[in-house]
N, C-alpha and C positions, 0 to 999 in steps of 0.2 A: 211261590205265592201267586194266586189267581184272584183277580178282582172282577166282579160282575156288577155292572151298573144297570139300573133300570129306572123307569118312572117318567121319562120324557114324554112330550106330546105337544099338542097345539092348544093355546089358551089365549084369551083376549087380554089386552092391557088392563092391569089392575087385578088380574086373577092370581091364582096360586097353583103351584105344583110341588110335589114332594119326590125327590130323587133318593134312591137307595143304592148303597154299594156294599156288597157282601164279600168279605175276604175269606179265602180258604187256602189250605196247604200249610206251608211253614210260616205260620202267623205269630209264633210265640215271641219273636224278637222285634216285631213291628211296634212302632211307637206313634208315628205321625201319619195321619190320613188326611187327605186334602181333596178338594174339588178344583179343577181348572176348567176353563171353557175356551172354545175357539170359534169366533164368529166368522161370517163370510169375509174372506180377504184379509183376515186379521191374524196376528200371532196368538198362540195359546197363552192365556193369562190366568193368574191365580185368582181364585174366588174366595175360598175359605179353607181353614185347616183346624184340626183338633188333635191334641195330644191324648193318646189312648188312656193312659193311667191317671193323669191329673184332670182331664177334661178341659184343660186350658184351650182357648180358642183364639183365632185370629182371622180378620176379615179384610178383604179389599175395600177401599173407601167407597167404591161404586155400589156396594151391596150392603153396607152397614145399615142396620135398622130395618132392613127388608128380608134378609136371608138369615137363617139360623142353622148352624151345624151341630149335630149331636151324635152320640154313639150309643149303641146297644151292645154292651159287652157280651151278654149271653148269646147273642146271635152273630157276633163278629160283623156287625153292620154299622155303617155310618149313614146318617140321614142328612139331606140338605132340604130344609123347608124354605121354599121361595114364595114370598108374598109380595104384593104390590109390583107384579112383573111389568116390565117396560119393553117396548119393541127392541131396544138396544140390548136386552138380555138374550135375544135370540142367538143361539150358538149350539154347538155340540159340547156337551158337558162330560168331562172325564174325571174319574176318581183315580187317585194315586196314593201310594203308601211307601213308607220306608222306615228305617231305624231312626233313633232320636237325632235331631239336629241341634246345633249349638244355639241357634236363634231363629225366630220367625222370619227374619230377613233372608236367611238361607232357605228356610222351608218354603218360602213363597216363590222360589225359582224353579222353573220347570226342570232344569238339568239336575236338580238335587234328587230326583226320584228315579228309582230303578223299576218300580212296579206300577203298571197302568192297567185300567180297565178299558173296555172297548168303546166307550162313549155312548151317550144317549142324547138324541136331538130334542132341544126345546125351541119351540117357535111361538113367539108372542106377536099377535096381530094387533094393529092399531084400531 
């Protein structure tokens, strides 16, 4: 499985960005796709996730109401729409994918994922 993330850039606080992650290769048994981020000097943290078949979603508290994750099955693509961006959202954003998880508490852990994209940098200026 290969994941290709794109869409990062520089934006002012309050602005919006749209990240995309395209999955290719042996994708037929993938179920959960997620976005993580790693800010300067910080650990990589969960941002949002989506179950491919049910479209069930889960968000970190820090992004609820501002970020939306969605999937485009026809294109094997997961989108992260980020609105109301804050300087603290500045980070490298990574997409991740794996088979079904028992719960979102497990799916929100970095170590749960075998497949990762290369990361895309989001910088929010104040």
